[in-house]
C-alpha positions in Angstrom: 15.6 17.4 -19.7 12.4 15.3 -19.5 13.8 12.4 -18.2 15.7 14.1 -15.9 12.6 16.0 -14.6 10.7 12.3 -14.5 13.4 11.0 -12.1 12.5 13.5 -9.8 8.8 13.2 -10.1 9.3 9.6 -9.2 11.9 9.9 -6.9 9.2 12.6 -5.1 6.5 9.9 -5.2 8.6 7.2 -3.7 9.1 9.4 -0.7 5.6 10.2 -0.5 3.9 7.1 -1.1 4.8 5.5 2.2 3.9 8.0 4.9 0.7 8.5 2.7 -0.1 4.9 2.8 0.6 4.6 6.7 -1.5 7.4 7.2 -4.4 6.3 5.3 -3.9 3.0 6.9 -4.2 4.2 10.3 -7.0 6.7 9.7 -9.0 3.8 8.1 -8.3 1.7 11.4 -9.3 4.3 13.6 -12.7 4.9 12.1 -13.3 0.8 12.3 -12.4 0.5 15.5 -14.6 3.5 16.6 -17.8 1.5 15.1 -16.0 -1.3 16.7 -16.4 0.4 20.2 -20.1 1.5 19.6 -20.9 -2.0 19.8 -19.8 -2.3 23.1 -21.3 0.7 24.4 -24.7 -0.8 23.1 -24.1 -3.8 24.9 -23.0 -1.6 28.4 -26.3 0.3 27.3 -28.2 -2.9 27.4 -27.0 -4.4 30.3 -28.0 -1.1 32.3 -31.2 -0.7 31.1 -32.0 -4.6 31.5 -35.7 -4.1 32.6 -38.7 -6.1 32.6 -41.6 -5.9 29.7 -44.9 -4.2 31.2 -47.7 -5.9 29.6 -50.8 -3.7 29.1 -54.4 -5.0 29.7 -56.2 -6.5 27.0 -58.7 -3.7 25.6 -62.5 -3.7 26.1 -63.1 -3.3 22.3 -60.5 -4.3 19.9 -59.5 -2.1 17.2 -60.0 -3.1 13.4 -56.5 -4.7 12.2 -55.7 -5.0 8.6 -53.0 -7.9 8.1 -51.2 -6.8 4.7 -48.5 -9.7 2.7 -46.6 -8.2 0.3 -45.4 -11.1 -1.9 -43.8 -11.4 -5.3 -43.0 -14.8 -6.9 -43.1 -17.2 -4.0 -44.5 -20.1 -4.9 -42.6 -22.0 -1.8 -43.8 -20.2 1.0 -46.7 -18.2 -0.1 -49.3 -21.0 0.6 -47.7 -21.3 4.2 -47.6 -17.6 5.0 -51.5 -17.7 4.6 -52.7 -20.2 6.5 -50.3 -18.8 9.4 -52.2 -15.5 9.1 -55.5 -16.5 8.8 -54.8 -18.7 12.1 -54.1 -15.8 14.0 -56.1 -15.3 17.4 -58.6 -12.4 17.0 -62.2 -11.2 16.9 -62.7 -12.1 12.9 -64.9 -9.1 12.5 -62.2 -6.9 13.3 -59.3 -8.5 11.2 -59.1 -8.1 7.5 -56.1 -9.9 5.3 -54.4 -8.5 2.2 -52.3 -10.5 0.1 -50.5 -7.9 -1.7 -49.3 -10.0 -4.7 -47.0 -8.7 -7.7 -46.1 -12.0 -8.7 -45.6 -12.9 -12.5 -45.5 -16.6 -11.9 -47.2 -19.6 -10.8 -47.3 -17.9 -7.4 -50.4 -15.4 -8.2 -52.4 -18.6 -9.0 -51.6 -20.2 -5.8 -52.2 -17.5 -4.1 -55.7 -16.9 -6.0 -56.7 -20.7 -4.9 -55.8 -20.4 -1.2 -57.5 -16.9 -0.9 -60.7 -18.7 -2.2 -60.6 -21.3 0.0 -59.8 -19.0 3.0 -63.0 -17.0 1.9 -64.8 -19.8 2.0 -64.2 -20.4 5.8 -65.7 -17.4 6.5 -62.1 -14.6 6.6 -62.3 -11.6 5.7 -59.1 -11.8 3.1 -58.7 -10.2 -0.5 -56.2 -10.6 -3.5 -54.6 -7.7 -4.4 -52.6 -8.1 -7.8 -50.8 -5.6 -9.7 -50.0 -6.3 -13.1 -47.2 -3.0 -12.5 -44.7 -3.4 -10.2 -44.0 0.3 -9.7 -42.1 1.0 -6.0 -41.6 -2.7 -5.4 -42.2 -3.3 -2.0 -43.3 0.3 -0.7 -45.8 0.4 -3.5 -47.1 -2.5 -3.0 -47.8 -1.6 0.9 -49.1 2.1 -0.4 -52.0 0.0 -2.7 -52.9 -1.8 0.1 -53.0 1.0 2.7 -55.0 3.2 0.2 -57.7 0.1 0.4 -57.3 -0.6 4.4 -60.1 -1.0 6.7 -58.2 -1.3 9.8 -56.6 1.6 11.6 -53.6 -0.8 12.5 -51.6 -2.4 9.7 -49.7 -5.4 11.0 -47.1 -6.6 7.8 -45.6 -10.0 7.4 -42.9 -10.8 4.0 -43.5 -14.6 2.6 -40.4 -16.3 4.4 -42.4 -15.4 7.9 -44.4 -17.4 9.9 -46.5 -15.4 13.0 -47.3 -17.4 15.9 -51.1 -17.4 16.7 -50.9 -14.9 19.5 -49.0 -12.2 17.8 -52.0 -10.0 17.2 -53.7 -10.4 20.8 -50.1 -9.9 22.3 -49.0 -6.2 20.5 -52.4 -4.6 19.7 -53.0 -3.8 23.5 -49.8 -1.5 23.4 -51.4 0.4 20.9 -54.8 0.6 22.7 -52.7 1.7 25.9 -50.7 4.4 24.4 -52.6 6.6 21.5 -49.6 7.8 20.5 -47.5 4.8 19.4 -46.8 4.6 16.1 -45.2 1.2 15.3 -44.4 -2.0 17.6 -41.8 -4.5 16.2 -41.6 -7.9 17.1 -38.0 -10.0 17.7 -37.3 -12.1 14.4 -36.6 -15.8 15.0 -35.0 -18.2 12.4 -36.9 -21.3 11.2 -33.3 -22.9 9.8 -31.1 -21.5 12.1 -29.0 -25.0 12.0 -29.5 -25.7 8.5 -25.8 -25.0 7.4 -22.7 -22.9 8.8 -23.7 -19.9 6.5 -27.6 -20.0 8.3 -26.2 -20.4 12.0 -23.9 -17.5 11.1 -27.0 -15.3 9.8 -28.9 -16.2 12.8 -26.2 -14.8 15.2 -25.6 -11.4 13.2 -29.3 -11.1 13.0 -29.5 -11.9 17.1 -27.1 -9.3 17.8 -29.6 -6.5 15.7 -32.5 -7.6 18.0 -31.7 -8.9 20.6 -28.7 -6.0 21.8 -28.8 -3.5 19.2 -32.5 -2.7 19.2 -33.2 -2.9 22.8 -30.8 -0.9 23.7 -31.9 2.1 21.4 -35.6 1.6 22.4 -34.8 1.7 26.0 -32.3 4.5 25.9 -34.5 6.9 24.1 -32.8 6.4 20.8 -34.6 6.2 17.4 -34.9 2.8 16.1 -36.7 1.1 13.0 -39.2 -1.3 11.8 -37.6 -3.9 9.9 -39.8 -4.2 6.8 -42.3 -7.3 8.6 -43.1 -8.6 11.8 -44.3 -5.2 13.1 -48.0 -3.4 13.7 -47.9 0.2 12.0 -50.9 2.9 13.0 -52.4 3.7 9.9 -52.0 7.3 11.0 -48.7 7.1 11.9 -47.6 6.3 8.3 -49.9 9.6 7.1 -48.4 12.0 9.1 -44.9 11.0 7.8 -45.8 11.3 4.5 -46.7 7.5 3.4 -44.6 4.7 1.8 -41.7 5.9 -0.5 -39.7 4.2 -3.0 -36.6 6.5 -3.4 -34.3 4.0 -1.2 -34.2 0.6 -1.1 -35.0 0.3 2.8 -38.5 1.8 2.4 -38.8 0.7 6.5 -36.0 2.6 7.6 -37.0 5.6 5.9 -40.8 5.5 6.8 -39.6 4.8 10.5 -37.4 7.8 11.1 -39.7 10.3 9.1 -42.3 9.1 11.8 -40.7 9.5 14.4 -39.7 12.8 13.6 -43.2 13.5 13.1 -43.6 12.9 16.8 -44.8 9.2 16.9 -43.4 6.6 19.7 -42.1 3.3 18.5 -42.1 0.3 20.7 -40.1 -2.7 20.8 -41.5 -6.4 21.7 -38.3 -8.8 22.6 -40.3 -11.7 23.7 -42.8 -11.7 20.9 -40.7 -13.3 18.2 -41.8 -14.5 14.8 -39.8 -17.3 13.3 -38.5 -16.5 9.8 -36.6 -18.1 7.1 -33.1 -17.7 6.4 -31.3 -17.6 2.8 -29.2 -20.6 2.7 -27.6 -19.9 -0.9 -24.8 -17.1 -0.8 -26.0 -15.5 -4.1 -29.3 -14.7 -2.4 -27.3 -13.5 1.1 -25.4 -11.2 -0.7 -28.5 -9.6 -2.9 -30.5 -9.5 0.5 -27.1 -7.5 2.0 -26.7 -5.5 -1.0 -30.4 -4.3 -0.8 -29.8 -3.5 2.9 -26.6 -1.7 2.8 -27.8 0.3 -0.1 -31.2 1.1 1.1 -29.1 2.2 4.6 -27.0 5.1 3.0 -29.9 6.2 0.4 -31.5 6.6 3.9 -28.8 8.7 5.7 -28.5 10.7 2.3 -32.3 11.7 2.2 -32.7 12.4 6.5 -29.3 12.4 8.4 -29.3 16.1 8.0 -32.9 16.7 9.4 -32.1 14.0 12.3 -29.1 16.1 13.2 -31.1 19.3 12.8 -33.6 18.5 15.1 -33.9 19.3 19.1 -33.4 15.5 19.9 -31.0 15.1 22.5 -27.2 14.3 21.8 -27.4 11.0 22.4 -30.1 10.3 20.0 -28.5 12.2 17.1 -25.0 10.5 17.5 -26.7 7.2 17.7 -28.9 7.9 14.8 -25.9 8.9 13.1 -23.9 5.8 13.4 -27.0 3.3 12.9 -27.5 5.2 9.6 -24.0 5.2 8.1 -22.8 1.6 9.7 -22.9 0.3 6.4 -20.1 2.8 5.2 -17.6 0.7 7.1 -17.8 -1.8 4.2 -16.1 0.6 1.8 -13.6 1.4 4.8 -12.9 -2.5 5.1 -12.4 -3.0 1.6 -9.6 0.0 1.7 -8.1 -1.4 4.9 -7.9 -4.8 2.7 -5.7 -3.4 0.0 -3.7 -1.4 2.8 -2.8 -4.1 5.2 0.0 -5.8 4.0 1.8 -2.6 2.4 1.6 -1.1 5.6 2.9 -3.6 7.8 5.7 -4.5 5.2 6.4 -0.7 5.3 7.0 -1.4 9.3 8.4 -4.5 9.4 12.1 -3.6 10.5 10.3 -1.7 13.4 10.6 -2.9 17.1 7.5 -5.3 18.0 6.7 -3.4 20.8 5.7 -0.4 18.0 3.2 -2.9 16.8 1.7 -4.1 19.9 1.4 -0.7 20.9 -0.4 1.1 18.1 -1.9 -1.9 15.7 -3.1 -4.2 18.2 -5.3 -2.0 20.4 -7.1 -1.0 17.1 -7.6 -3.9 15.9 -8.8 -5.4 19.3 -11.4 -2.6 19.2 -12.4 -3.4 15.8 -12.7 -6.9 16.2 -12.9 -8.2 20.1 -15.5 -5.9 20.4 -17.7 -7.5 18.0 -17.1 -11.0 19.8 -18.1 -9.6 23.2 -21.4 -8.2 21.3 -22.3 -11.3 19.4 -21.4 -13.7 21.9 -23.6 -11.9 24.7 -26.5 -11.8 22.0 -26.4 -15.5 21.9 -26.3 -15.7 25.6 -29.6 -13.6 26.2 -31.2 -14.7 23.0 -31.8 -18.3 24.2 -29.3 -19.2 26.8 -26.6 -20.6 24.3 -23.2 -21.5 26.0 -20.4 -18.9 25.2 -18.3 -21.1 23.7 -20.7 -22.5 21.4 -21.0 -19.4 19.9 -17.2 -18.9 20.2 -16.4 -21.6 17.9 -18.6 -19.8 15.4 -16.7 -16.6 15.7 -14.1 -17.5 13.1 -16.8 -18.2 10.4 -18.9 -14.8 11.4 -15.7 -12.7 11.1 -15.0 -14.6 7.8 -18.8 -13.7 6.5 -18.2 -9.9 7.9 -15.0 -9.8 6.5 -16.0 -11.6 2.9 -19.0 -9.3 2.3 -17.3 -6.4 2.1 -16.7 -6.3 -1.5 -20.5 -6.4 -2.0 -21.4 -4.4 0.5 -19.0 -2.0 -0.3 -20.3 -2.1 -3.7 -23.6 -1.1 -2.5 -22.8 1.9 -0.5 -20.8 3.0 -3.4 -24.0 3.2 -5.2 -26.2 4.4 -2.6 -24.1 7.7 -2.3 -24.8 8.4 -5.9 -28.2 7.2 -6.7 -31.8 7.3 -5.7 -33.9 3.7 -5.7 -33.2 0.9 -7.6 -34.0 -2.3 -8.3 -35.6 -4.1 -5.4 -34.3 -7.9 -5.7 -36.4 -10.1 -3.3 -34.5 -12.9 -1.1 -35.7 -16.3 -2.6 -37.5 -18.5 -0.2 -37.4 -22.5 -0.2 -40.2 -23.0 1.7 -40.7 -26.7 2.5 -38.4 -28.2 -0.1 -35.8 -28.9 2.0 -33.0 -27.8 -0.6 -29.8 -26.8 0.8 -30.1 -23.7 -1.1 -32.8 -21.7 -2.9 -35.0 -23.8 -5.3 -33.5 -23.6 -8.9 -35.9 -21.8 -10.3 -35.3 -18.7 -7.8 -31.8 -19.1 -7.7 -30.1 -16.2 -8.0 -26.7 -15.9 -10.5 -23.0 -14.5 -8.9 -22.9 -11.4 -9.4 -19.6 -9.0 -10.2 -18.5 -8.9 -6.5 -17.4 -13.0 -6.9 -14.5 -12.0 -9.1 -13.4 -9.4 -6.6 -13.3 -11.8 -3.8 -11.8 -14.5 -5.7 -8.7 -12.3 -6.6 -8.4 -10.8 -3.2 -8.7 -14.4 -1.6 -5.2 -15.0 -4.1 -4.0 -11.1 -3.1 -4.1 -12.6 0.6 -2.7 -16.2 0.3 0.1 -14.0 -1.7 0.4 -11.6 1.6 0.2 -14.6 3.7 3.4 -16.5 2.2 5.1 -13.3 2.1 4.9 -12.5 5.5 6.2 -15.9 6.4 9.2 -15.1 3.9 9.9 -11.8 5.8 9.1 -13.5 9.1 6.4 -10.8 9.5 5.6 -12.8 12.6 3.1 -10.3 14.3 1.5 -9.3 11.4 0.3 -13.0 10.4 -3.0 -13.2 12.6 -4.0 -10.2 11.3 -3.3 -11.1 7.3 -5.3 -14.6 8.3 -8.3 -12.5 9.3 -8.5 -11.4 5.8 -7.4 -14.4 3.9 -10.2 -16.6 5.8 -12.7 -14.1 4.9 -12.1 -13.9 1.2 -11.2 -17.7 0.9 -14.7 -18.5 2.6 -16.4 -15.9 0.3 -15.1 -17.6 -2.7 -15.9 -21.1 -1.5 -19.3 -20.0 -1.1 -19.6 -18.6 -4.0 -18.3 -21.8 -6.1 -20.5 -23.9 -4.3 -23.4 -21.7 -5.3 -22.4 -21.9 -8.8 -22.1 -25.6 -8.7 -25.5 -26.1 -6.9 -27.1 -23.7 -9.9 -25.7 -25.8 -12.6 -26.8 -29.2 -11.3 -30.2 -27.7 -10.7 -30.6 -25.8 -14.1 -32.1 -29.2 -15.4 -35.0 -28.7 -12.8 -35.1 -25.4 -13.5 -35.7 -25.5 -17.0 
């Protein structure tokens, strides 16, 4: 009797499993297609509201500005940053520089010497070193804010090199608009062509800064301070409740709270501050993990408040997509598991069924991405479309390959507040192909799953050829190249780390 019951349940499970797989597959693909179409909507908004920037006149009296430089173990770039900030063109009696140093290595001694040198040149610069790294970057900024002299606070991370005109180009927006709480500059890239990985990162960031930020700003939607290369009005930080460290994206969190408190934000697409891109895959994955986890934590914290405000429906919808966009990595990982079984179950169907249903959804999820980034490159610096298209396979590979790392971050962000703020190592002028040995990060657990998925899709690709599932091959190839590329980068990173181990010692 028991074996008969088990046989019945097994038979029912086999009947239910195929339609369940297909329903899940199309649901996931449909949601990803909606996120893809949102990128097209951003491009449309950007083009529709393409307008020239009206620059306000210089004030009769320049307000006091405090420049904050949060640092943690940045021996290779600390001096470069301090020198660049000390070269800012601004009335010296109205400028204060705070080096917010939480370092526990040689960096604090390098910074101390450099600060004393700059003091000798007549600059108002202080070295604030914390023994307790409580609150990480948010804690350092909060401590600096409490001691700052300026009514405006400019923030630069260690890997940024602000141009001398940064303050004189941005401060007039605050003197012309008393309701302006924050102004964000566009990120540039010091090492865009260092490797294919850095080139892809540059394209990804250009999409965010060239199209996404501009479209949100010009259509009256909420957008965010990016943690660096921006200026805050001190009162806006206070009105928003100050810097919090209950999320890993303290910048995104404060941005939404400040705008909900009534402060306006301004985006400066023509003011570019170059920065160094992480050249090591493990450093890049650590950065992306922090951003993905923090954005979901911020969504948990603030999305309900945003949706309950009197903001226009468009602004609420844009905020929802903005704060939940990283959830697509969880869906991408689920799609990775479903795509071959779903296509195998439908292998006997007519080809037009795949063309009619699967192809439009895949095009919405993928071609929209290509249009978005090609457009941003054209606008960013007149980069030819053909040159950008040549890098699209690598960009898609990185996007898919990151799904394991970022899906883990999203999952953790759904249930956890805060976390350890792992800063991204910078190489500075070492000319290294990756992070310097002393700061190089180890591969995390996602590498094992990425390697497993690379092998899985290699088998799926071979089976698709064996079963003559020709229409499924382009789709499977996208996932295969993504996980193979991420595995290859991980192996490269491990090799560089082993070679550099004696140097680190």
